[in-house]
N, C-alpha and C positions, 0 to 999 in steps of 0.2 A: 540201828540206834538212832532215834530221833534227835533232831536239834537240841530239845530239853533233857532228853537223857544223856546226850554227851555233856552238857554243861554240869549236870547232876553228877555225872560220873568222876568229875576232877574237882568239883568246888565244895567248898564246906558249906556255904550259904550263897544265894544268889536272889536278886531281885531283877526283874526284867524291865529295861528302859523302852519307852514307847515313843520318845521324842522324835522327830525327823528334822531335816535341815535342808532347806531348799538351797541351791545355788545362787550366787549373788546376782542380783538383778529379776529373780523368777521369785515372785511373791503369790502366785497362785499354785495350787497342787499340779504335780506333772501330769503330762497328757496322757501317759498311762493309765492314770485312774479317772482322769476327768473325762476322756475322749471314749465313745463307743468302740469296744474291740481295740484299744490301746491307740498310740501315735500313728501306726500304720493302718489302722481299720483292719486288722487282720481278722478276717471272718472266723470267728469260733474261739477268739481268745478270752472273750469274758467268759464263756462257758469254762473252757479249760482252767481259768483261775478259780470259778466256783467249784469244780471238781476237785481241784487241788485243796481247797480251803475244806470242803466236805470230808475229804480223806485225811487231812492233817490236823485240822483245827487250826492253823496259821494263816494269818493274811498275806505273809510274803516268805519269800524263800532264805531268810536269815532272821534269827532271833538274837536281840542284844541285850546284855545284862550288867548289872554290877555285883560282881562275885568276890568272896574270899576264897583263897587258895594258899593252903598253909598259912594261914592268918594274915596274907597279904591282900589288900584290896587291888582289884583289877577290873578292867573293861574286858568283857568275853563276847565274841562274835561266833555264832555257832548257825551252820547252814543245816536246812532242812532238805534233803535230797529227794524226798517224796513230793515235795513242791515244785513240779516242774523241771525237775533234774538239779534243784538247786541253782538256777540260772540266776544270773545278774540281770536286772530291769533297773528302770527308773528308780522305782519304790525302794529298791534293794540298795541302790546307791544313796539315797536320802538316809535310809537307816544307817548305813556304814558311815557316812559322813558325820552324821550326829553323834555316833559313836566315838569315833576317832575325837571329835572335838570335845566331847566329854571328857575323854582321857586326859587330853590337854589342860582343860580347865581345871582338873583335880590331880595332876601331876602324876596319873597312873598307867601301867604297863597296858599293853593289849594283847590278849591270848586270842588268837582264832583257831576255832574248830573247823576246818574247811571239809566239805563234801560238795562238789560243784561240776557240773558238766561244762561252764563256759558262761557265755552271754546269751540273752534271751532273743531267739530270732524273730518273734513275733512283735519285737520293737525295734527290730533293724540297727541302724546306726545310732539311735538313741539309746538303746541298750549298749552298745559297743563302746559308747564314749564315757559310761560309767567307770571305765577301767582308769581313765585319766584322773575322775575325781579321787577315786581309790588311790591311786598311785600319788596324787597330790598329798593326800590325807596322811598316808605313810609317811612321806618325806616330812611334812611338817613336824610329825611327832617325832621321827628321829632327829630332826634339828633342835627338838625340846628335849633331847636327852631321855627319851622314855623308851624303855625296851619293847620290842615285840616279839613274841614267841607264836610259831604256828605249829599246829597239830595238822598233820594231813590224813585225812580219812578218806574212805574208797568212794567214789572215786575224787581225784584233784585235779583237775584238767582244764585247758583254755586260759581264759584270763584270771579265774580265779587262783590258778597256780602261778601265772605270769605277774600278779600283784601281791595280793595277801599272803600268798605261800612263799615264794621264791624271794621277796624284800623283807622276809621277817629276818632278825638279828640271830636267832635260833630256831631250827627247823628239825620237828619230831615228826617221825611217822608211823602209822601203825603196819604191822606186818602184810604184806600182800596187797597193799594197796595201789590203785593204779595211779601214777604221778606222771604228769608229762603235760606239755602245751597243746599236742594232738590227742584229742578224744579217740575213743575206740572205733568210732564208725568213720574217721577221716584219715587213718594213719596208712600208709602204704600197706597193699596186702601181704607182702612178704617182711613186713618189720618184725624185728625181734621182741616179743612181748617184755623180755627182762628189761630192756632199755625203758621201757614205761611203767616200772613197778617200782615200788619204795626201796628194794632191796638193790635194785639197778641204778637209781639215783644216788643212794649212797655209795656205791663203788663208783661212780663218776664225780665224787665230791659235790654233788648239788643238794646234799640234805646232811644234818649232822649225827643223826642216828635213828634206827627202828627200835620203836618200843612197844613190847607186848601189851594188850590192853590191860591186864591187871598191874601191869607196873607204870602206867602213864600217870595215875594220880601223883604217885610218891615222886616220879620224875619230875613233873611240873612243879611240885612243892620245892624241892631242891633248886631247880632253875630260878623260882620266885625268890628264894631266900638269897640266892648267888648274885642276880642282877636287880634286885630290888632290897637292897639292906635298908636298914632304918635310917630316915633321912638326916644326912648331914646337912653343914651348911654350904649350899652349892658355891657361897661367894668366898667359903674358907679353903685354906691350903689343903691339899690332898698329902697325906703323910707317904712317903716311899715305903716299898716293901721292904722289911728287913732281908739283910743278906743272909742266905742260909750258911750252916755251918760246913765245913769239909768234910766228908765221910770216907774218904781214902785213907791211906797209909801216910802218916806224918813225915816230917822231914823234907828237905829240899834237895832236887837232885844237883850233884857235883858237875855234871856236863850237860851240854846242850843234847847230845844224843841220849844222855841218860833220862832227859826229861820226856823225848820222844818215846823211847821204851816204856816209860811208866804210864803215859797216857794212853799207848796203845795196848796195855794190858787187858785180856780179856776179862778178868775177874774185877777190874775196877768198878766201883760204883757209877752207874749210869743214870740218866734221867729219871727213870721210874723210881729207883731209890731216893733219889733227891726230893722227888714229889711226895712220895709216901711219909718222907720224915717231916716235910715242911708243913704239910696241909693236915689238917682235920678230916675234910672230906673235899671232894673236887668232882666237877663234871668237866666232860671236853667237848668241843666242836669239833668239825671233821669236815675237810674239803675245802678247793678253793673257790667254788662255785663257778669254775671255768672248765669242768670237765676231768678235773684231777684230784686225786688224795695222795699224801704221803705218809707211810706208816713210820718213816723216819723223824717226824716232827710230832710233838705232842702237844696240842693249845687247848685252852678252856679257863674255867674260874674255879679259885677254890677259897674255901674258908681257913682262917688261920686267926686264932685267938679272937674269935667274934668279927673279925674283917674279911671282906672280900678282897682277893688279890687276884689277876688275871695272870696266865703264865704261858709262854712259847718256850719249849724245850727241844733242843736237838738231841738226838738219841745214839749220836755217835757213828752215823752212815752219812754217805754223801747226799746232802739236801737236794731235793728235786725241785723244779719250779713249783709245782703244786704245793710244795711244803713252805717255801717262802711267801706264795700268795696266801695260804691259810694263816701264817704268822702275821701278814700285813692286815687282814681280816680281823684278827684277833686284837692287834695293837689298836685299830681305828677305832673297833668297837667300845674297848675299855677306855680310849680317850672320849669317847662320845658319853658314856656313862659315868665317867669321873671315877674310874677305879685304877689303883697303881699297877703297874706291870713289872713281872719277873721273868727275865729271860735267862735261859739255860743252853751256855754256848758250848757244843761238844760235836764238831764235823771235822773229817778230813778235809774237806771243802764243798764247793758247790758240785752237783753231779755234772759231768763234762761229754757226756756221749751224745750222738746224734740226735737220739730223742729228746734229750734235754735241751738241746738247742732249737730243734723244732717246736718245742712247747714255750720257749721265750725264756731261757734261763736269765738272760741279762736283764730284761724287763722286770722279771718276776723280784730280781735280787734289787733293782733299782726301787721297787715298790715299798720293800721293808725298809731300805735307807730312808725313803721319803716320809715313812709311817713314823719311824722312830725320830726322825729329825723335827717333824711337826707336833708331835704329841705334847699336849699341854700337862698331863699327867706325869708324875716321876716314873721312871723305868729304871730299875735296878737289874743289872746283869752280874753272871757269874760263871767264869771260864771254869767248866768241870772236866775238862779232859783235851782233846785235840781242838786248836784253834788254828784250823787251814784257810788263811788267806781271805779273801772277800766274803766267801761263803760263811764262815764264822763270824766276820766283822760285821755283816748285816744286821745280826742280832745282838751285837755289843752296844750298850748304850755310850754314846757320847760323854766322857767324864764320869760314868758310875758304873765302872768295870772292876769287879774284883776276880781274883784266881785262887784255886786250891793248889795245894803243894804238888799233886800229880796231873798237872797241866802245861801245856806250851801253847804260844801263840806265835804264828810265823807268817812273814809275808807269803812264802810259799814253803812246801817241805823240803828238807833238807837234800832228799834224794833228785827232786825236781830242780832244785837251785844248783846242784851240782852238776845235773846235765846241761842246765841252760848255758853255766860258765865252762862247759867242756871240760869237767873235771872228772877223773875216773872214780871208780867205786871208792878206792881206798881213801879218798879225800871226803866222805861224807860228813864223818863224825866231825872233822876239822871244820866243814861248813856250818854244821850246826852249831858250833860254837861261836862261829864269826856272825851267825844271824842274830845271836843273843836272843834266844827263846824261852828260857827258864823263868820260873814266875820271879824269882828275885831279880833276873835283868829286865823283865817288863816293869816292874816296880821302880828300878833305878832309871830306866828311860822315860817314866811318867805316862806308860800307858795304862797301867791300871792304878787303883786307888790303895789297894792293900792285898794280902795273902791272908784267906780266910783261915783261922784255927780249926781243929776238931771240937766236936760239942763240948 
C-alpha cells in the first residue's frame, strides 16, 4: 500500500499539505536538498532519490494531509516505504514539523500511518537529529491536549517507531507488521521474530491492539469520535461521570463476613457487566508500555449519552504492576484531553508474588496514586466488589467513592488481619465485624459518599 493509498483507506476526504518548516535559525533550505548528494556528499544519493521519485512519484518519504476521518478533521502523516525505505531525512523532518505545527494551529489530532526503516544513512547525523525534532513536536502537541494516534504498518522500525509510533496516545497495528527499534538486518541472528511483530508487541504491552485492514477505517473512526468529541469550552468545567447503578443483589449485609462472602460470589456482576450497562460503545487501550499487560484490568474510553468518559476497571483479580501502570496511563491521558474518568474498584488486592515485586508493584501503585491525586478532571469511583487494601484504594478517587450493596472495603482481608493479630481461624468472622468493612460501615465512617441503588 502506498502512502496515498493508506490515507485514502482511512479518510473520508483529504487534501495534501505541502508547506515545510525550517528549524529556528535556519532560513535556507536543508543541506540535504541544497548540496550535491546531501550533507555528507554521499556518492549516488541524488541518483537514489531520483530513482525513488521515478518509482513513487513522491518528492519525499512522507506525505502529509488535512483529512476528515469519521467526520472529524485531522492532520495525517503517511509514510511511503518505497521511497528509500520510508527513511527519515532532513526534508522528512521539515514536513513532519510543519504538519505538527499545523495541527496545533488548528487544534487537530495527528494520525500517523507509519511504514519506515528508520533514519537515512546517506544524511548521517543530520538525519538522526530529525528524531529530536519529531519528539519535540509530539511533546508540544501533547502539551496542547491534542490526541495522537499511530497506525503501525509493515515495517515500523528504528526512530520512526521510537518517536511517531511509541509516543502516540493510542497505538494500532496491522497484523503481521514488523514493529521494533531494531530493524530486520541489525537484530541478533538468534532473535525471536515474534518479539519484533505487532502481535508480540501487543503481548508485551507496547501497543493497544492489532486491527485487520478491513476494520482499520471503522476503528479509527471510533477512536476519533472518542478522543475528539465536539469542542467543549476548554476553559469550562468538566462534568464528572455519573455514578453507575448497582447491578447485584439489593439489600445490605448483616455482618462483616457476610459482606465478604457476597463480594466473593462467583456469580456477582463484574466489571464487564458494569461497562456494558454503562456505555453505548467503547474502545480499550492495552499495556503499560513497560513490557507488561494485565488482563485483570480494563481501561479505555466509552460513549455515554453523547459524552466521552474514560474508564479503568478492575475485574476481580489481584491487580498486577502492569495493570496499575496501564490505569495510570489512562488517567493521565484523560486528564490531558479534558475527559472525565470512571474507575470501578474490584480486587482482593495487589498481586504480591515475587514476579510482581520484581516488576515494581510498589512503584506502579504509587504511579496510580499520583495520577489520581494530580488529575484536574473529575474522577468518579464505584466499589463493585472486593476492596482489598492499597491495591483497591489506588483506583479509588479521594472524596468521590461510592459503593454497591454487594461490596466491602478493608485495610486488609479478615483472614490476613486475624493471622497478623495471631488469632485463630474461629475469630475471622469476629475480625471482619471489627474491621467495619460493610458498605453501611464505610458510609458511617465517611469513607464513601453513598451506597448506589439498582437501576
